[in-house]
C-alpha positions in Angstrom: -10.6 2.7 -14.9 -12.9 -0.3 -15.1 -12.9 -2.6 -12.1 -12.8 -5.7 -14.2 -9.6 -4.5 -15.9 -8.1 -3.7 -12.5 -9.1 -7.1 -11.0 -7.4 -8.9 -14.0 -4.0 -7.3 -13.1 -1.4 -9.6 -11.5 1.2 -6.9 -11.0 1.3 -3.2 -10.3 4.1 -0.6 -10.2 3.7 2.3 -7.8 6.0 5.4 -8.0 6.2 8.1 -5.5 6.5 11.8 -6.5 7.7 14.0 -3.8 6.4 17.5 -3.7 6.8 20.3 -1.1 3.7 19.6 1.2 2.4 16.3 -0.3 3.4 12.8 -1.3 1.9 11.8 -4.7 1.7 8.2 -5.9 1.1 6.8 -9.4 -0.2 3.3 -9.7 0.6 1.7 -13.2 -0.4 -1.6 -14.7 2.5 -3.7 -15.8 2.8 -4.5 -19.5 3.4 -8.1 -20.7 7.1 -7.2 -21.3 7.4 -6.1 -17.6 7.6 -2.4 -18.3 5.4 0.2 -16.8 2.0 0.4 -18.5 -1.0 2.5 -18.3 -1.7 4.6 -15.1 -4.6 3.1 -13.2 -4.7 5.4 -10.2 -3.2 8.6 -8.7 -3.1 9.4 -5.0 -2.1 12.4 -3.0 -1.3 12.5 0.8 -0.9 15.6 2.9 2.0 15.4 5.2 1.5 15.6 8.9 -2.3 15.3 8.8 -3.9 14.6 12.2 -6.3 12.0 10.9 -4.7 10.2 8.0 -7.0 10.0 4.8 -5.8 9.2 1.2 -8.0 9.2 -1.8 -6.9 7.5 -5.1 -8.3 8.9 -8.4 -8.2 7.7 -11.9 -5.6 10.2 -12.8 -3.8 13.4 -11.6 -6.7 15.7 -12.4 -8.3 14.3 -9.3 -11.8 14.4 -10.9 -12.9 10.8 -10.5 -12.2 8.8 -7.2 -11.5 5.1 -7.3 -10.9 4.3 -3.7 -9.7 5.7 -0.4 -8.6 4.8 3.0 -9.0 6.6 6.3 -7.7 6.1 9.8 -10.5 5.3 12.3 -8.9 7.3 15.0 -6.4 10.1 15.5 -2.9 9.2 16.7 -3.1 5.4 17.3 0.0 3.3 17.3 -1.9 0.3 16.0 -4.2 2.4 13.8 -6.9 0.7 11.7 -7.6 2.0 8.2 -10.9 1.5 6.5 -10.7 1.1 2.7 -13.7 2.2 0.6 -14.6 2.2 -3.0 -15.5 5.4 -5.0 -19.0 5.5 -3.4 -17.8 5.1 0.2 -18.8 1.4 0.3 -16.4 -0.7 2.5 -13.9 -2.9 0.7 -11.8 -4.0 3.7 -9.4 -2.7 6.1 -5.7 -2.8 7.1 -4.0 -2.2 10.4 -0.5 -2.2 11.9 0.3 -4.8 14.5 2.2 -2.5 16.9 3.7 -5.1 19.2 5.0 -7.4 16.3 6.3 -4.3 14.5 8.8 -3.4 17.1 11.4 -5.6 15.4 9.9 -6.2 12.0 6.9 -4.2 10.6 3.8 -6.3 10.5 0.4 -5.4 8.9 -3.0 -7.2 8.7 -5.3 -6.9 5.8 -8.9 -8.0 5.9 -11.3 -8.5 3.1 -14.8 -9.8 3.8 -15.3 -13.3 2.7 -11.6 -14.0 2.3 -10.1 -13.6 5.8 -7.0 -11.9 7.1 -3.7 -11.5 5.2 -0.7 -10.9 7.4 2.4 -9.2 5.9 5.8 -8.8 7.5 9.1 -7.4 6.3 11.1 -10.4 4.9 14.6 -9.4 6.1 15.1 -8.9 9.8 18.5 -7.3 9.3 17.0 -4.6 6.9 14.1 -4.1 9.3 16.5 -3.5 12.3 18.7 -1.1 10.2 15.8 1.0 9.0 14.5 1.3 12.7 17.8 2.3 14.3 19.5 4.4 11.7 17.1 7.1 10.4 19.3 8.0 7.4 18.7 4.5 6.0 15.0 4.9 5.6 15.6 4.7 1.8 16.7 1.1 2.1 14.6 -1.3 -0.1 12.3 -3.7 1.7 10.1 -6.6 0.9 6.7 -7.5 2.5 5.2 -10.9 2.0 1.5 -11.2 2.8 -0.1 -14.7 3.4 -3.5 -16.0 4.1 -3.5 -19.3 6.1 0.1 -19.7 5.3 -0.4 -19.4 1.5 1.1 -16.4 -0.5 -1.5 -13.7 -1.0 0.6 -10.7 -2.3 3.9 -9.1 -2.0 5.2 -5.5 -2.0 8.8 -4.8 -3.0 10.4 -1.4 -2.5 13.1 -1.0 -5.2 16.5 0.8 -5.1 16.3 4.4 -6.4 16.3 8.1 -5.7 12.5 8.0 -5.6 10.4 5.3 -4.0 9.3 2.7 -6.5 7.3 -0.5 -5.6 6.5 -3.7 -7.5 3.2 -5.3 -6.2 2.6 -8.9 -7.2 -0.8 -10.7 -6.5 -0.8 -14.4 -5.7 -4.4 -14.8 -4.4 -6.8 -14.2 -7.3 -9.7 -13.4 -5.0 -8.0 -10.4 -3.5 -9.6 -7.1 -4.3 -6.8 -5.2 -6.1 -8.1 -1.9 -4.6 -7.4 -3.2 -1.1 -3.9 -4.4 -2.2 -3.2 -0.9 -3.8 -4.4 0.9 -0.7 -2.1 -1.3 1.5 0.9 -0.8 -0.8 0.4 3.1 -0.7 -0.2 2.9 3.0 3.1 1.0 3.5 5.0 4.0 2.0 2.7 6.8 3.5 2.4 5.3 7.0 5.5 3.1 7.5 7.6 5.6 9.5 4.7 6.8 11.7 
């Protein structure tokens, strides 16, 4: 996957594949007709890891890394996750705002030179239902991220038996790798 091709994308689809001991994610480009296009990245997350780390690869052979994110600390309610490129160079970070997330999940994404994007669940009723009724964790949700009050990107979890997400980029300067890491993180880390 070429970085230029990735940066040109305005929308992505992410599908989760559930396996026995891991969660797997496929990141796809969106074709002009709105359908799922070429696979751009593949991620695998071990369940119940002490220090969360996820690497995204170009495909499911896991031969060529594209990016990754890793928790700075073990067991932190407001954990910060550093996002790096394939060579380990920093791209940015994301972190959960624990206090604000008590009612409605809130995340902050930081990209050097661009500032901080803050994202929050759009629907308070859905957020509350998801917190207090465990069996409703499958409910769709919608996160809107803004920078200085302006739309930056959105992550929408769709209805279905398997988790599916539509990511839409509104801020052209956002590094798509950082957005993809945050979107995968929302699924992988949301209930922790």
